[in-house]
C-alpha positions as CSV (number, residue, x, y, z in Angstrom):
1,M,0.0,0.0,0.0
2,Q,2.9,2.3,0.7
3,T,4.5,1.5,-2.7
4,N,1.4,2.5,-4.6
5,S,0.7,5.5,-2.4
6,V,-2.7,4.2,-1.3
7,L,-2.5,5.7,2.2
8,Y,-2.8,9.3,2.9
9,Q,0.7,10.7,3.8
10,Y,-0.5,11.6,7.3
11,Q,-1.9,8.2,8.1
12,F,-0.2,7.3,11.4
13,G,-0.4,4.1,13.3
14,F,-0.4,0.7,11.7
15,R,2.5,1.7,9.5
16,K,6.3,1.2,10.0
17,N,7.9,4.5,11.1
18,Y,4.5,6.3,11.5
19,S,3.6,5.9,15.2
20,T,0.8,7.6,16.9
21,S,3.5,9.5,18.9
22,L,4.8,10.9,15.6
23,A,1.3,11.9,14.8
24,L,1.1,13.9,18.0
25,I,4.5,15.6,17.3
26,E,3.2,16.5,13.8
27,V,0.0,18.1,15.3
28,V,1.9,20.0,18.0
29,D,4.5,21.2,15.4
30,S,1.6,22.5,13.1
31,I,-0.1,24.2,16.0
32,I,3.1,26.0,17.0
33,K,3.8,27.1,13.4
34,Y,0.3,28.6,13.1
35,L,0.5,30.3,16.5
36,D,3.9,31.8,15.6
37,D,2.2,33.2,12.5
38,S,-0.5,34.7,14.7
39,D,-3.2,32.4,13.2
40,T,-6.1,31.0,15.1
41,V,-5.9,27.3,15.9
42,V,-9.0,25.1,16.4
43,G,-8.9,21.3,17.2
44,I,-11.7,18.9,16.6
45,Y,-11.2,15.4,17.9
46,L,-13.6,12.5,17.1
47,D,-13.6,9.0,18.5
48,L,-14.7,6.8,15.6
49,Q,-14.1,3.5,17.4
50,K,-17.7,2.5,17.2
51,T,-18.6,4.1,13.9
52,F,-19.1,0.9,12.0
53,D,-21.2,-0.6,14.8
54,T,-23.9,2.1,14.1
55,V,-24.2,1.3,10.4
56,N,-26.1,-1.6,8.9
57,H,-23.2,-3.6,7.4
58,E,-25.2,-5.2,4.6
59,I,-26.5,-1.8,3.4
60,L,-22.9,-0.4,3.5
61,L,-21.6,-3.4,1.5
62,T,-24.3,-3.1,-1.1
63,K,-23.5,0.6,-1.5
64,M,-19.8,-0.2,-1.9
65,K,-20.7,-2.6,-4.7
66,N,-22.9,0.0,-6.3
67,Y,-19.9,2.4,-6.3
68,G,-17.8,-0.2,-8.0
69,I,-15.8,-1.6,-5.1
70,R,-15.3,-5.3,-5.8
71,G,-12.8,-8.0,-5.6
72,V,-10.1,-8.1,-2.9
73,M,-11.0,-4.7,-1.5
74,Y,-14.7,-5.5,-1.2
75,N,-13.9,-8.9,0.4
76,W,-11.5,-7.3,2.9
77,F,-14.3,-4.9,4.1
78,A,-16.9,-7.7,4.0
79,S,-14.7,-9.9,6.1
80,Y,-14.0,-7.2,8.6
81,L,-17.7,-6.0,8.9
82,R,-19.1,-9.5,9.1
83,N,-16.5,-11.2,11.2
84,N,-14.3,-8.4,12.7
85,L,-11.5,-10.5,11.2
86,V,-9.0,-9.3,8.6
87,L,-6.3,-11.4,7.0
88,L,-3.7,-9.5,5.1
89,V,-1.4,-11.5,2.8
90,T,1.4,-9.8,1.0
91,T,3.6,-11.1,-1.8
92,V,7.0,-9.8,-2.6
93,L,8.0,-10.1,-6.3
94,K,11.6,-9.8,-7.4
């Protein structure tokens, strides 16, 4: 996913060398920069831990198919939403 730039550059956690501590440092650094420039800083923090628990999973999966999400990506989401289980297999080609 990193090779193909699938992840947003500021996706921290679950990636090598992108810890949640580094995310906090990045946020604090940005806040300091904007305050030094006399800008206003506002922070909004959301806990999305239970987000998928409030959505009907079958409706979400149907909508994903309608938007053209199929194959491996669809199966990954379906497995997670139906079983809360994800198996990630990677292959290195030389």
